[in-house]
N, C-alpha and C positions, 0 to 999 in steps of 0.2 A: 567565649569558651566554645560555643558550638561552631563557630567560623573557623577557630583554630583547629578543632578536630577535623573538619571537612578539608581545610589547607594540608594537613598532615596526610589525611587519607588520599588525597589527590596526588601529592607528592609521592607516597608510597606506590600507588598504582602507576604512576609515571615511570618510577625507577625500576618496577617489575618488568613493564613493557619495554622499556629500553634495553635491559639486560637481556630478556628473552630474545628479542629482535637481533641483538647483536652476537648471540652465541654461535649461529651458523656462519656468518662472515668471519668471526675468529678462529672458527674451527678449521676451516678449510685452507688449503695451500695452493700455491702456484706449483706447476710442474717443476720449473727450474729452481725452486726452493729445495726441492727434495731429491730430484732425479737430475742425472746429467746425460743430455742428448750426445755428448762427446763419447760417451761410455756405453755403445751399442752391446747388447749381450744376447745370445740365444741358449735357451735352457731346454732339456728335455727330461721328463720324469712323469711320474703318476700322481694323479690328484688325491690329496689326504683331507682337504676341507675346502668347502665352498662358503663364503660369506656374501650373501646377496642383500646387502643393506645400504642405505645412504651414508655417507656420500658417495662412496665408491664400492664397486663389487670388487672384493678380494678372493683370489683362489691361491691355495697352497700345494706345492708338489714336492715329493721326495725326488731329488736330484743326485744321482751318482756322479762324484767327481771322476773325470776321464783318467787322470794320472794315478789317483789313489785308490778309487772305488769306494772311498768313504761316502755316506748318504748324508746328504744335508736338506733340511726343509726349506723351501723357498717361498716367499710370497710374492705374488705378482697382483699389481693394481689395474683395475680397468676403469671405465667411466661409471658414471651414475647408472643405477639400474635402469631408468627409462631410455638413456643412451644406448645402454648395451642391447636392450630389447629391440631398439631401432636399427641394429646391426644384424638382426635375425636370432638373437639369443632369447631363451626362456628359462625358467628355473628347471626345467627337464632336460635341457640341451646337455649338460655336462653332468657327469656322474662320478662319484668317488671310485678310483681306480682306474680311470681313462688316462692313457698315455698321451701327452700333449708335447708339442715343441711350441715354445712361445718365444717371440722376437720383441725387444723393446730396449729400454734404457735403464742402467743400472743406478741404485741409490747413490748419492753422493757420498754417504758416510761408509761405504763400502760392505754394508749388511747384505744379507740375502734376501734382498728385496728388490723389486723392479717395476717399471711402469710398462705395461704391455701394450704393444701397436697391433700385434697380430697373434692368432692362437690357432695352431693346426693340429688336428687329430692325427696321431701318429699311424694309426691302423688305416684309415681311409684316406687321408690327405685333405679332407674337409677343412677349409680355412674360413675364419671369421675375423672381421676387425674387432678391436677392444674398445673403441670409442675413447682412445688414449686422449689425456689431455696435452700430450705433446702434438697430436694431430695424426691422422690416418697415413700410412704408408702409401706410396703412389699404387693405384689400382686396387686398393682395399675397399671392400664394401661399407 
């Protein structure tokens, strides 16, 4: 009886360890699965939200459509927090209300999401790479 209980316990622990170890791998995606490098896009808008969490930093902007003037909230994905910090960012670099110009690749599903390559502050022209999973644009830090 005791050996059966130990066997079940060992099996249960192994199952939990395997499940926990597999979650990050299953949760992540490749660039090509979600974004389309053949659909380059540049947006300009004001920051509404910043999510500095793993596996990617996400920033949201209110962007006005050039033709209609309608404002739409766009999200752009950057690299993992440690990769973004290596490009010169920290949690204080970006503030809600900052106006940005973002270059990157649009989401394959046509939604208002993109993978950012470069981020430029509209007021100052300061430009930082976004640690894109697509790869940095030529000359980007």
